[in-house]
SEKOL-44057 format. One record per residue: x, y, z of N, C-alpha, C in turn; residue in one letter. Coordinates in steps of 0.2 Angstrom, whole numbers, plus 5000, padded with zeros to 4 digits. Example, Ala and Ser with C-alpha at 12.3 -4.5 7.8 and 13.67 -1.06 7.14 Angstrom:
<sites>
506649725039506249785039506649845039A 506449895035506849955036506450005039S 
</sites>
This chain:
<sites>
519850065046520050135044519350165045M 519450245048519450265052519350355048N 518950405050519150465047518850505056C 519350555055519250595061518850665057K 518450705062518050745059518150795063V 518050855062518050915065517650965062E 517651005071516951045068517051095062K 516551105058516651125053516051175049S 516051215045515551255041515451235036K 514951235030515051205026514751265020I 514851275014514551345007514851315002K 514351324998514451334991514051284986G 514051254981513551234977513851144975I 513451104978513551044977513051014972I 513250954968512750934965512350854967D 511950844968511550794972511750734967C 511750664972511850604966511250584963P 511350524958510850514956510450464960S 510050434960509450404961509650324962N 509950304966510050224966509650174966K 508850184968508450144969508150144960S 508050204957507950194950508550154945Y 509150174946509650154943509650084941T 509650054947509649974950508949954944H 508349974945507649964942507849974934R 508150054933508250034924508650014922G 509249964926509749934922509349854924I 509049834927508849764926508249764921F 507849834920507249834916507549844910L 507949874909508449874902508749824899A 509049794904509349714902508749664899S 508249684901507749634900507649664893L 507549714890507249724886507849724878A 508249744879508849744876508749794870G 509249794865508949824859509249904860N 509749914862510149974864509650014868N 509349954872508950024877509550054883S 509450104886509850144888509450184894K 510150184899509850214907510350284906V 510050334909510550404907510550414916E 511050464915511050494922511050424928N 511450394927511450324933511850354939I 511850334944512250334950512650274949L 513450294948513850224948514150194954L 513950174958514250144965514450064964S 514450064969514749964971514149944972A 513549974974512949934973512549934964D 512749974960512449974956512749954950T 513649934952514149904947513849824950K 513549794956513449744958512749734951A 512349774950511749754948511849764940T 512449784938512749764930512949724929I 513549684935513749624931513249584934E 513149584938512449514938511849504932A 511849574930511349554922511949544917C 512549554918513249534912512949464915R 513049434920513149364919512249314919K 511949354917511249354915511049324908F 511749374905511849374896511849424893G 511649454897511549534893512149574892A 512049604887512649664885512649724886N 513249724891512949794893513749834893I 513449894889514049964891514050024894E 514650024897514650084902515050144899V 514650194899514750254897514850314901N 515250324905515350384909514650384914N 513950424914513550414917512850384914S 512850324910512450284905512650244905S 512050184906512350104902511950114895V 512050064892511850034884511749974885I 511049934884511049854885510849844875V 511449824874511249794865511149754865K 511449664869510749624871510349594877K 509749584875509549574882509849514885P 509549494893509549454896509349384892I 509749314895509749254889509349194894K 508849184896508549134899508849074899T 509149044893509348974892510048974894D 510349014895511148994895511148974902I 511948954904512048924910512249004913K 512149014922512449074924512849054929V 513349084930513949064936513549104940P 514049074948513849114954513849214953E 513149214956513149294958513249314963I 513649354964514149374971513649464968D 513149494974512849524975513049594977T 513849584982513949624986513749654992G 513649714993513249735000512449764996N 512249714990511549774986510949734988S 510649754993510049704995509749704987G 509449764986509049774978509449734973T 509949724972510249684966510249604970T 510249584974510049504977509149494977I 508949544977508149504977508049524972R 507949574968507849574960508049504956I 508549494957509249444952508849384956A 508649374962508249324963507749314957I 506949344958506649344953506749354947G 507349344946507549354938507749264937V 508149244941508549184943507849124939A 507349144942506649074944506849104938S 506749144933506549144925506949064919L 507449064923508049024919507848934922F 508148904919507848824918508648804922S 509048824922509748804926509948834933E 509948794935509948814946510548874945E 510548924950510848954947510848984956I 511549014958511749034964511949104965T 511649124971511549204972511849214979L 512349254981512549284986512749354987T 513249374993513249434994513849434999G 513949495001514549495008514149485017D 514449495021514349465026513449485028D 513449565025512749605028512249555026S 512549535020511849535014511749445016I 512149415020511949355023511749345027Q 511449425031511249425038510349425035K 510149465030509649505026509349425024R 508449425026507849385026507649385018P 507649315014507449325009506749275009M 506649245013506149195014505549205011K 505449275012504449285009504549285003P 505449304999505249294992505449224988L 505949194990505849124990505249084992L 504849084998504249054995503649064991D 503949144990503349154985503449114977A 504149114975504249094968504149024968L 504048974974504248894976503348884975A 502948934975502248934975502048934968S 502648974964502448974958502848924953I 503048874958503448804953504448814953G 504648864956505348894958505748824963A 506248794962506648764966507148814970K 506848834977507248874981507648834988C 508348864988508448814995509148864997S 508948875004509548915008509648885016S 509948945018510248925027509748975030I 509148965033508748975037508449045032D 508349045026507949075021508549165020G 509149145021509649205020509949165015K 510549195012510949195005511349175008P 512049125004511849104997511249074997P 511049064991510149054989510249024982V 510048984981510048934975509348914972K 509248944967508748944962508648924956I 507948864956508048854950507248844949K 507248874941506548904937506448814933G 505948844928505848894926504948904928E 504748974932504348984934503949004929I 503248984929502648994926502149034924L 502249054933501749124935501249094938G 500549114939499949104943499849144948G 499549124952499349164958500049154964N 499949204966500749234972500349274978V 500649244982500449274989500949304991T 501149364996501649374998501449425002I 501949435010501749465015502049545014P 501949595015502249655014502349715019G 502349675025502749705031503649715031N 503849665027504749665027505049715025L 504949695016505149745013504749725005S 504649805002504249804998504949774990S 505249754991505849724987505749674984Q 505349634989504949554989504749574981F 504149634985503749634978503949664971I 504349704972504849734965505149684962T 505349614965505649574962505049524957S 504549514961503849464958503649504951L 503549584951503349614948504049604941L 504449614940504949634936505049574932I 504849514936505049454930504249424929C 503649444930503049444928502949424923A 503049484919502949484914503449434908P 503849404909504149354906503949284907I 503349274912502949214914502749194908T 502649144906502349104903501249124904K 501249134910500449144914500449214915N 501049234917500849314920500849294928G 500549354932500549314938500149384942I 499649354946499249394948499249384956N 499549444959499949434966499649484970L 499449444977499149474984499649474988T 499649544991499949574997499549555003I 499949505010499649525013499749575019E 499349595023499449645028499749735026G 500049755027500049825028500649845025D 500549865017501549855015501949905016L 502449905018502949955020503449975014V 503450045015504050075008503350085002S 502850105002502350094997502850124990K 503250194992503450224985503950194981P 504250154984504550094981504250044975Y 503650034979503150004975502950034966L 503050084970502550134964503250164961D 503850174963504350184957504350114953A 504250054954504450004952503949994946T 503350014944502950004942502950054937I 502950104939503250164934503650174930I 504350134934504850114928504750064922T 504250004926504149964919503749984915M 503150034918502850064912503250104905R 503750144908504250154903504550114899K 504650044900504949994896504349984894F 503749984893503249964888502749924893G 502949904899502549844899501949864908V 501349854905500849874909500949834919S 500449864924500349824929499649854931V 499249794930498449814931498449814941Q 498249884942498049894949497349864951T 497149814953496649784956496349814963L 496749804968496749864974497549874976I 497449954976498049954978498549954984P 499049944982499449894988499149824990Y 498849804988498749754989498549694983K 498149714978498149634973498349694967K 498849644962499149664955498949604948Y 498749624944498749554939499349604933N 499849564931500449574929500449494923I 500049544915500049494909500549484908S 500749434903501249404899501549474892P 501949484894502149554890502749564887Q 503249604883503649604882504149664884I 504549674888504949724887505149764881Y 505149824882505249874874505949924876K 506349914871506749964869506750044872N 506950064875506750144877507450194879T 507350234882507850274887507350284891T 507750284898507550314904508050354908F 507750414908508250464914508050444921N 508650434925508750424931508750494935V 508150504939508250574944508750584948P 508850634952509050624958508850584963I 509250604968509250524975508950574981D 508350564983507950594989508150564995F 508550504995508950495000509550515001S 509850524996510550574999510350634997S 509950674995509750734997509450755003L 509250695004509150715012509650715017A 510150685014510750685018511050745021L 511150795012511550865010510950905014L 510350905016510050955018510050945026L 510350885029510150875037511050905035A 511250905032512050945034511951005033F 511751045028511451105026511051135034T 510551115037510251125041510751135048V 511151085050511751085056512351145054L 512651145047513051155046513351215042N 512651225036512751265028512451325031G 513151385029513051435029512851485023E 513151455016512651465011512551395006N 512251355004512251305000511551284997V 511951264989511451274985511451184982T 510951164983510951094980510651094975I 511051084968510751064962510550984960R 510050984955510150914952509150914950G 509250884944508550864940508250834944S 507550854946507150784952506650764947M 506550784941506050744939505350754942G 504850684939504150694943504250614942N 504550574946504850504945504250484954L 504250454956503850454963504650414968P 504550464973505150474977504850454987Q 504750424990504650404996505050475001G 505650464999505950515003505950595001D 505650604996505450664994505150705002E 504850655007504650665012504850715017A 505650715017506050735020505950815020F 505850835015505450935012505450935016I 504650885020503950905022504350905030D 504750865031504750875038505250915039F 505650925034506150995036505651065038L 504951085034504651115037504251115042K 503951045043503651055051504251055055Q 504851035055505251065061505351135061L 505251195056505351255057505751285050G 505951235046506451245040506251285035V 506551335033506151355025506651345019T 506151305014506451255010506151305003V 506651314998506451354992506751304987T 506451284983506651254977506451294971I 507151304965506751334960507251294957N 506851294951506851244944507451184948E 507951174946508451124948508751144953N 508651194958508951204965508551214970E 508951204976508451204982509151224986I 508651264992509151294998508751315002K 509051305009508551315013508851375020I 508351375025508651445027508351415037K 508551395041508551365045508551405054S 508151395055508051405064508551415067P 508751435073509151415079509151355082E 508451335081508451295086507551275082K 507651195080507051155076506451165081L 505951135080505451145083505151065088E 505651005084505250945086504750905082G 504450865083503750835081503850745081G 503350735080503050655076503150645069I 503550615068503750595059503550505059F 503150505053503050425051503650425044D 503950335047504350325042504350275039L 503450275040503450195037503550195030K 503450245024503550235018504350255014N 504750285021505350325020505950295023S 506050245027506450225031507350265029P 507650255024508050275025508250355028D 507550395028507550435032507650445039L 507850395041508050385050508450405051L 509150405049509750425052509950505049P 509350545044509750605042509050635047P 508550625050508250655054508150665062L 508650595063508950565071509450625071A 509750635067510550685071510150755071I 509650785068509350835070508950855077L 509050805078508750825087509450855091S 510150825085510450885090510250985090L 509851005088509551075088508851075088I 508751035091508051045091507751045099S 507351085099507151135105506651065110S 506351015107505950995109505950925106K 505850855109505950795106505650775098P 506250725096505950725088505750645089I 505250625088504950545089504750525082E 505150455080505150445075504950375074I 504350355071503750285073503750265065V 503450195067503250155062503950125056N 504350125058504950125054505250055055V 505150005059505149935059505749905056K 505749925049505849895043506649925043H 506549965046507449985045507849955051A 507649915053507949855057508149795052R 508049785045508149755041508449795037L 508749825038509249845030509949825032K 510449875030511249865031511349835037E 511149865039511149865050510549865052T 510549845058509749865065510049935063D 509749975059509850065061509550085067R 508950065071508650075074509250055084I 509350005083509849995086510450025087A 510850035081511550085081511350135083I 510950185079510650255083510650255089L 510250225092510050225100510850195104A 511150155099511950135104512250205104R 512450235097512850285098512750345098E 512050355097512050445098511950485105L 512150425110512050455115512650485117P 513350445114513850485114513950515113K 513750565108513850635107513350685111I 512750655113512550705119511650705118G 511650665114510650645112510450605116I 509850625118509650565124509250525118N 509150455119508750425116508250365117V 507850345119507450295120507250245112K 507550195113507550145108506650115109E 506250115102505450085102505850025099N 505149985099505249915092505149945086E 504850005084504950015078504950085076D 505550125081505950185080506250225087G 506050275087506650305092506350395093L 506550395100506350475104507050495104I 507250545100507850585102507650655106L 508050675109508050745113508950765115E 509050815113509750835117509750845122S 510350815124510550835131510750915134S 510750945128510951025129511951015130G 512250945131512850955132513150905126S 513450945122513650895115514450885116I 514750825115515450795115515550765109M 516350765106516550705103516550645105G 516750605100516550535103516850495095A 516850435097517050385091516350345091K 516150365084515550315082515650245076L 515450185079515450155075514750145071D 514850155063514550145058514350075056S 514650035059514649965057514549945048E 515049995045515049995038514449995035N 513950045039513250055034513450115030D 513450125025513450185021513150235024H 512550225026512050285029512250305034R 512450255040512550285045513250315046L 513650305040514350335040514350415038F 513950435033513750485031513450535036M 512850505040512550535045512950565051T 513450495054513850535059514450575058F 514650555052515150645049514850705050C 514150695046513650745047513750785055I 513450755060513550765064514050755068A 514650735068515450765068515650855069G 515350875061515350915060515150985061T 514650955065514451005070514651015076Y 514850935080515150915087515650945087I 516150925082516850925083517350865086G 517650835085518250795088517950735090N 517750695083517250635083518050585079C 517650515078518050495074517350445072I 517350435066516950385062517150325060V 516850275059517150215058517050195051T 517250165047517150125040516750175035D 517450235032517350275030517250225021P 517550165017517450155012516650115010K 516250125016515550105014515350145009S 515350235010515250265005515150234999V 515450214994515750154991514850144988E 514350114992513650104988513350144988V 513250194990512750254988513050344986S 513750324989513750394987514650414987Y 514850394983515550364982516250424983P 515850494980516350544982516250574986N 515750554991515650614998515950635001F 516450615006517050645008517250695004I 517450674997518050734993517450794993E 516950784992516350814991516050874997E 516150835002515950875008516450915011M 517250905009517850945012517850995005N 517750985000517551044996517251104997R 516651085001516251135002516451165009L 516951135013517251165020517151105026G 516951065024516951015031517650975032A 517850955035518450935039518350885041K 518350825037518450745037519250715032I 519450685036520150665036520250575037E 520450555031520650495033521150475038M 521050415040521550395046522050335044M 
</sites>
């Protein structure tokens, strides 16, 4: 299935979706705490539904009520768990692998075609070093995990994904001995690690930082019941802001930003660097954009999901936009660097592909084209946004938005976009 996208302008008020990363963390931690722990203002999407179902298979009793979940009874590590299919959710499978290592019975975890291409070996090796029996094909799903890990000293590389470290941190307090964690090399996506630690703290577990982003100690502890409120998702906000910069006449974006760390908040600073005026009043954001943006160099080491929305702003930039330090974006749902380098020239953007990023510059001659998102939700939304600026575009795989922004097409059309299912 494809979408036809025509040139169009948007205006009005839109509510930003809730944060997917905090929803995942909140549901897993509430499921470990139980006792009527509650996660409010959740994002209910295909990915987060995969987390809910994984926790249910681990034995948690979960109720879903509109935008909240209540965990009445926690995960039980003494039960036999059926195979867990995490769909397209990398966060789900990686955290679930850590949780599975707490069980003495073997557990199989898998996912869709995309998940079965994503690396898990650093996490599997780390768990194996403290007693888990792990098997897989070339370190990729499906994987089989048999615990029960007791904890101890763990070393893991930080250059591929912070999700590996998140998985170890979340399961660490449940182990008999706790975990002394050492991260080798330079950690990518640092704010996601901060997000994990602060969410654990909300559920009553402390993580001792010995050397930031290098060494941590997590002693045996008990997750406590609490109510956790999920803020808006700055990854989705970045898409809405990029849409507004390209096509917005009078758009107000609403949502509670909260005070929890999010690496993708950097997009606001990036917009300012490009010459966009961003006004934030309480729970509302508005922008005023110049006719031409200023270009610049942008380091996405800590915010790889900003790659697609930042890349398409080169359509109206007077100077090149250079994106660096984002090699780990090649290990997302797709190789986003390669796909952007392949697809964006079709619509008039000159692209130089580097190993760790892109250099993008408008050719001055835009044109409609068929853009293949390869079933990647962020690329689909990004290509639709570009299509409303250019017109006469076809974008593949609209169902991919169910992963993070299920009503994206409906909401964009309500604001005036012309995105039609074919």
